[in-house]
PDB file as gemmi writes it, atoms N, CA and C in Angstrom:
CRYST1    1.000    1.000    1.000  90.00  90.00  90.00 P 1                      
ATOM      1  N   VAL A   1     -22.084  21.220 -15.092  1.00  0.00           N  
ATOM      2  CA  VAL A   1     -21.500  19.548 -14.891  1.00  0.00           C  
ATOM      3  C   VAL A   1     -20.020  19.072 -15.052  1.00  0.00           C  
ATOM      4  N   VAL A   2     -19.987  19.709 -16.298  1.00  0.00           N  
ATOM      5  CA  VAL A   2     -18.663  19.425 -16.644  1.00  0.00           C  
ATOM      6  C   VAL A   2     -17.397  20.137 -15.635  1.00  0.00           C  
ATOM      7  N   HIS A   3     -17.769  21.158 -15.490  1.00  0.00           N  
ATOM      8  CA  HIS A   3     -17.332  22.032 -14.417  1.00  0.00           C  
ATOM      9  C   HIS A   3     -16.725  21.274 -13.128  1.00  0.00           C  
ATOM     10  N   LEU A   4     -18.089  20.687 -12.513  1.00  0.00           N  
ATOM     11  CA  LEU A   4     -17.306  19.659 -11.198  1.00  0.00           C  
ATOM     12  C   LEU A   4     -16.844  18.562 -11.657  1.00  0.00           C  
ATOM     13  N   TRP A   5     -16.657  18.186 -12.828  1.00  0.00           N  
ATOM     14  CA  TRP A   5     -15.967  16.862 -13.446  1.00  0.00           C  
ATOM     15  C   TRP A   5     -14.567  17.409 -13.554  1.00  0.00           C  
ATOM     16  N   VAL A   6     -14.289  18.554 -13.738  1.00  0.00           N  
ATOM     17  CA  VAL A   6     -12.853  18.981 -14.235  1.00  0.00           C  
ATOM     18  C   VAL A   6     -12.295  19.351 -12.867  1.00  0.00           C  
ATOM     19  N   GLU A   7     -13.044  19.826 -11.838  1.00  0.00           N  
ATOM     20  CA  GLU A   7     -12.370  20.067 -10.865  1.00  0.00           C  
ATOM     21  C   GLU A   7     -12.225  19.022 -10.029  1.00  0.00           C  
ATOM     22  N   GLY A   8     -12.979  17.859 -10.158  1.00  0.00           N  
ATOM     23  CA  GLY A   8     -12.746  16.817  -9.090  1.00  0.00           C  
ATOM     24  C   GLY A   8     -11.377  15.650  -9.731  1.00  0.00           C  
ATOM     25  N   VAL A   9     -11.205  16.024 -11.436  1.00  0.00           N  
ATOM     26  CA  VAL A   9     -10.261  15.477 -11.532  1.00  0.00           C  
ATOM     27  C   VAL A   9      -8.723  16.191 -11.313  1.00  0.00           C  
ATOM     28  N   TRP A  10      -8.779  17.570 -10.990  1.00  0.00           N  
ATOM     29  CA  TRP A  10      -7.718  18.659 -10.738  1.00  0.00           C  
ATOM     30  C   TRP A  10      -7.480  18.182  -9.219  1.00  0.00           C  
ATOM     31  N   GLU A  11      -8.563  17.844  -8.777  1.00  0.00           N  
ATOM     32  CA  GLU A  11      -8.339  17.636  -7.000  1.00  0.00           C  
ATOM     33  C   GLU A  11      -7.492  16.530  -6.921  1.00  0.00           C  
ATOM     34  N   LEU A  12      -7.811  15.323  -7.595  1.00  0.00           N  
ATOM     35  CA  LEU A  12      -7.409  14.350  -7.246  1.00  0.00           C  
ATOM     36  C   LEU A  12      -5.732  14.563  -7.948  1.00  0.00           C  
ATOM     37  N   ILE A  13      -5.344  15.246  -9.011  1.00  0.00           N  
ATOM     38  CA  ILE A  13      -4.117  15.150  -9.126  1.00  0.00           C  
ATOM     39  C   ILE A  13      -3.351  16.006  -8.472  1.00  0.00           C  
ATOM     40  N   LEU A  14      -3.962  17.125  -7.829  1.00  0.00           N  
ATOM     41  CA  LEU A  14      -3.058  18.026  -7.369  1.00  0.00           C  
ATOM     42  C   LEU A  14      -2.978  17.393  -5.456  1.00  0.00           C  
ATOM     43  N   GLY A  15      -4.292  17.283  -5.168  1.00  0.00           N  
ATOM     44  CA  GLY A  15      -4.745  16.835  -3.764  1.00  0.00           C  
ATOM     45  C   GLY A  15      -4.044  15.452  -3.665  1.00  0.00           C  
ATOM     46  N   ALA A  16      -4.476  14.328  -4.310  1.00  0.00           N  
ATOM     47  CA  ALA A  16      -3.777  13.330  -3.834  1.00  0.00           C  
ATOM     48  C   ALA A  16      -2.496  12.628  -4.364  1.00  0.00           C  
ATOM     49  N   LEU A  17      -2.659  12.573  -5.856  1.00  0.00           N  
ATOM     50  CA  LEU A  17      -1.103  12.034  -6.471  1.00  0.00           C  
ATOM     51  C   LEU A  17      -0.122  12.640  -6.395  1.00  0.00           C  
ATOM     52  N   LEU A  18       0.098  14.011  -6.146  1.00  0.00           N  
ATOM     53  CA  LEU A  18       1.604  14.914  -6.412  1.00  0.00           C  
ATOM     54  C   LEU A  18       1.702  14.648  -4.743  1.00  0.00           C  
ATOM     55  N   ALA A  19       0.852  14.839  -3.827  1.00  0.00           N  
ATOM     56  CA  ALA A  19       1.462  14.858  -2.468  1.00  0.00           C  
ATOM     57  C   ALA A  19       1.996  13.217  -2.326  1.00  0.00           C  
ATOM     58  N   PHE A  20       1.449  12.375  -2.574  1.00  0.00           N  
ATOM     59  CA  PHE A  20       2.249  10.795  -2.414  1.00  0.00           C  
ATOM     60  C   PHE A  20       3.376  11.165  -3.097  1.00  0.00           C  
ATOM     61  N   PHE A  21       3.626  11.659  -4.392  1.00  0.00           N  
ATOM     62  CA  PHE A  21       4.496  11.032  -5.322  1.00  0.00           C  
ATOM     63  C   PHE A  21       5.761  12.033  -4.335  1.00  0.00           C  
ATOM     64  N   ALA A  22       5.450  13.257  -4.206  1.00  0.00           N  
ATOM     65  CA  ALA A  22       6.522  14.058  -3.434  1.00  0.00           C  
ATOM     66  C   ALA A  22       7.081  13.348  -2.404  1.00  0.00           C  
ATOM     67  N   MET A  23       5.991  12.753  -1.462  1.00  0.00           N  
ATOM     68  CA  MET A  23       6.710  11.576  -0.337  1.00  0.00           C  
ATOM     69  C   MET A  23       7.534  10.675  -0.862  1.00  0.00           C  
ATOM     70  N   THR A  24       7.200  10.138  -1.852  1.00  0.00           N  
ATOM     71  CA  THR A  24       8.316   8.864  -2.205  1.00  0.00           C  
ATOM     72  C   THR A  24       9.232   9.299  -2.841  1.00  0.00           C  
ATOM     73  N   VAL A  25       9.281  10.699  -3.755  1.00  0.00           N  
ATOM     74  CA  VAL A  25      10.850  11.617  -3.985  1.00  0.00           C  
ATOM     75  C   VAL A  25      11.490  11.874  -2.557  1.00  0.00           C  
ATOM     76  N   PHE A  26      11.118  12.111  -1.652  1.00  0.00           N  
ATOM     77  CA  PHE A  26      11.602  12.656  -0.440  1.00  0.00           C  
ATOM     78  C   PHE A  26      12.338  11.681  -0.009  1.00  0.00           C  
ATOM     79  N   ALA A  27      11.313  10.509   0.084  1.00  0.00           N  
ATOM     80  CA  ALA A  27      12.068   9.452   0.696  1.00  0.00           C  
ATOM     81  C   ALA A  27      13.194   8.703   0.390  1.00  0.00           C  
ATOM     82  N   PHE A  28      13.308   8.573  -1.345  1.00  0.00           N  
ATOM     83  CA  PHE A  28      14.607   8.353  -1.810  1.00  0.00           C  
ATOM     84  C   PHE A  28      15.748   9.369  -1.727  1.00  0.00           C  
ATOM     85  N   ASN A  29      15.264  10.633  -1.964  1.00  0.00           N  
ATOM     86  CA  ASN A  29      16.221  11.508  -1.665  1.00  0.00           C  
ATOM     87  C   ASN A  29      17.144  11.699  -0.142  1.00  0.00           C  
ATOM     88  N   MET A  30      16.166  11.410   0.819  1.00  0.00           N  
ATOM     89  CA  MET A  30      16.878  11.346   2.186  1.00  0.00           C  
ATOM     90  C   MET A  30      17.703  10.126   2.341  1.00  0.00           C  
ATOM     91  N   VAL A  31      17.290   8.805   1.521  1.00  0.00           N  
ATOM     92  CA  VAL A  31      18.107   7.290   1.255  1.00  0.00           C  
ATOM     93  C   VAL A  31      19.417   8.024   0.903  1.00  0.00           C  
ATOM     94  N   ASN A  32      19.494   8.661  -0.179  1.00  0.00           N  
ATOM     95  CA  ASN A  32      20.511   8.814  -0.755  1.00  0.00           C  
ATOM     96  C   ASN A  32      21.527   9.869  -0.324  1.00  0.00           C  
ATOM     97  N   ARG A  33      20.765  10.640   0.601  1.00  0.00           N  
ATOM     98  CA  ARG A  33      21.469  11.835   1.019  1.00  0.00           C  
ATOM     99  C   ARG A  33      22.753  11.179   2.199  1.00  0.00           C  
ATOM    100  N   GLY A  34      21.661  10.149   3.035  1.00  0.00           N  
ATOM    101  CA  GLY A  34      22.324   9.432   4.001  1.00  0.00           C  
ATOM    102  C   GLY A  34      23.582   8.573   3.899  1.00  0.00           C  
ATOM    103  N   ARG A  35      24.145   8.100   4.826  1.00  0.00           N  
ATOM    104  CA  ARG A  35      25.161   6.914   4.750  1.00  0.00           C  
ATOM    105  C   ARG A  35      24.977   6.040   3.912  1.00  0.00           C  
ATOM    106  N   ARG A  36      25.490   5.459   3.357  1.00  0.00           N  
ATOM    107  CA  ARG A  36      25.208   4.028   2.648  1.00  0.00           C  
ATOM    108  C   ARG A  36      25.548   2.789   3.288  1.00  0.00           C  
ATOM    109  N   ASP A  37      26.243   2.921   4.556  1.00  0.00           N  
ATOM    110  CA  ASP A  37      26.227   1.651   5.485  1.00  0.00           C  
ATOM    111  C   ASP A  37      25.799   2.153   6.587  1.00  0.00           C  
ATOM    112  N   HIS A  38      24.418   2.287   6.308  1.00  0.00           N  
ATOM    113  CA  HIS A  38      23.276   2.086   7.721  1.00  0.00           C  
ATOM    114  C   HIS A  38      23.306   1.183   8.374  1.00  0.00           C  
ATOM    115  N   PRO A  39      23.273   0.927   9.963  1.00  0.00           N  
ATOM    116  CA  PRO A  39      23.669   0.174  10.598  1.00  0.00           C  
ATOM    117  C   PRO A  39      22.008  -0.831  10.331  1.00  0.00           C  
ATOM    118  N   ASN A  40      20.944  -0.270  10.327  1.00  0.00           N  
ATOM    119  CA  ASN A  40      19.646  -0.794  10.466  1.00  0.00           C  
ATOM    120  C   ASN A  40      19.103  -0.954   8.764  1.00  0.00           C  
ATOM    121  N   LYS A  41      19.602  -2.044   8.122  1.00  0.00           N  
ATOM    122  CA  LYS A  41      18.700  -1.648   6.509  1.00  0.00           C  
ATOM    123  C   LYS A  41      17.314  -1.760   6.815  1.00  0.00           C  
ATOM    124  N   ALA A  42      16.811  -3.042   7.454  1.00  0.00           N  
ATOM    125  CA  ALA A  42      15.273  -2.924   7.574  1.00  0.00           C  
ATOM    126  C   ALA A  42      14.824  -1.538   7.554  1.00  0.00           C  
ATOM    127  N   ALA A  43      15.010  -0.888   8.445  1.00  0.00           N  
ATOM    128  CA  ALA A  43      14.175   0.173   8.807  1.00  0.00           C  
ATOM    129  C   ALA A  43      14.837   0.960   6.985  1.00  0.00           C  
ATOM    130  N   VAL A  44      15.624   1.324   6.591  1.00  0.00           N  
ATOM    131  CA  VAL A  44      16.131   1.963   5.480  1.00  0.00           C  
ATOM    132  C   VAL A  44      14.719   1.403   4.506  1.00  0.00           C  
ATOM    133  N   LEU A  45      14.855  -0.013   4.544  1.00  0.00           N  
ATOM    134  CA  LEU A  45      13.911  -0.584   3.293  1.00  0.00           C  
ATOM    135  C   LEU A  45      12.347  -0.263   3.461  1.00  0.00           C  
ATOM    136  N   TRP A  46      12.050  -0.110   4.898  1.00  0.00           N  
ATOM    137  CA  TRP A  46      10.737  -0.002   5.280  1.00  0.00           C  
ATOM    138  C   TRP A  46      10.225   1.613   5.289  1.00  0.00           C  
ATOM    139  N   ALA A  47      11.423   2.254   5.212  1.00  0.00           N  
ATOM    140  CA  ALA A  47      10.959   3.990   4.899  1.00  0.00           C  
ATOM    141  C   ALA A  47      10.888   4.073   3.585  1.00  0.00           C  
ATOM    142  N   LEU A  48      11.784   3.685   2.775  1.00  0.00           N  
ATOM    143  CA  LEU A  48      11.617   3.331   1.173  1.00  0.00           C  
ATOM    144  C   LEU A  48      10.285   2.559   0.629  1.00  0.00           C  
ATOM    145  N   GLY A  49       9.943   1.588   1.426  1.00  0.00           N  
ATOM    146  CA  GLY A  49       8.567   0.821   1.220  1.00  0.00           C  
ATOM    147  C   GLY A  49       7.641   1.452   1.336  1.00  0.00           C  
ATOM    148  N   THR A  50       7.366   2.281   2.537  1.00  0.00           N  
ATOM    149  CA  THR A  50       6.226   3.053   3.292  1.00  0.00           C  
ATOM    150  C   THR A  50       5.952   4.346   1.905  1.00  0.00           C  
ATOM    151  N   GLY A  51       6.869   4.889   1.635  1.00  0.00           N  
ATOM    152  CA  GLY A  51       6.550   6.076   0.537  1.00  0.00           C  
ATOM    153  C   GLY A  51       6.359   5.295  -0.843  1.00  0.00           C  
ATOM    154  N   VAL A  52       6.789   4.396  -1.139  1.00  0.00           N  
ATOM    155  CA  VAL A  52       6.474   3.569  -2.459  1.00  0.00           C  
ATOM    156  C   VAL A  52       4.944   2.895  -2.303  1.00  0.00           C  
ATOM    157  N   MET A  53       4.718   2.470  -1.155  1.00  0.00           N  
ATOM    158  CA  MET A  53       3.084   2.196  -1.153  1.00  0.00           C  
ATOM    159  C   MET A  53       2.148   2.793  -0.859  1.00  0.00           C  
ATOM    160  N   ALA A  54       2.475   3.972  -0.044  1.00  0.00           N  
ATOM    161  CA  ALA A  54       1.483   4.979   0.147  1.00  0.00           C  
ATOM    162  C   ALA A  54       1.302   5.792  -1.451  1.00  0.00           C  
ATOM    163  N   PHE A  55       2.262   5.593  -2.471  1.00  0.00           N  
ATOM    164  CA  PHE A  55       1.848   6.431  -3.639  1.00  0.00           C  
ATOM    165  C   PHE A  55       1.348   5.257  -4.839  1.00  0.00           C  
ATOM    166  N   LEU A  56       1.374   4.188  -4.579  1.00  0.00           N  
ATOM    167  CA  LEU A  56       0.591   3.137  -5.310  1.00  0.00           C  
ATOM    168  C   LEU A  56      -0.423   2.733  -4.768  1.00  0.00           C  
ATOM    169  N   ARG A  57      -1.140   2.970  -3.625  1.00  0.00           N  
ATOM    170  CA  ARG A  57      -2.128   3.081  -2.958  1.00  0.00           C  
ATOM    171  C   ARG A  57      -3.314   3.654  -3.599  1.00  0.00           C  
TER     172      ARG A  57                                                      
END                                                                             
């Protein structure tokens, strides 16, 4: 029973949280690498917000 509990926690951390955290970091990294004067500020904000909200969900 304990083995299943530990396996479930491990799956949660590596399967879900790590993937969404990596997506959030990737989004911020791509925005920081890009030009600062992007013509479509709403699209940049949308891209960052999508990554953050996916992680918080």
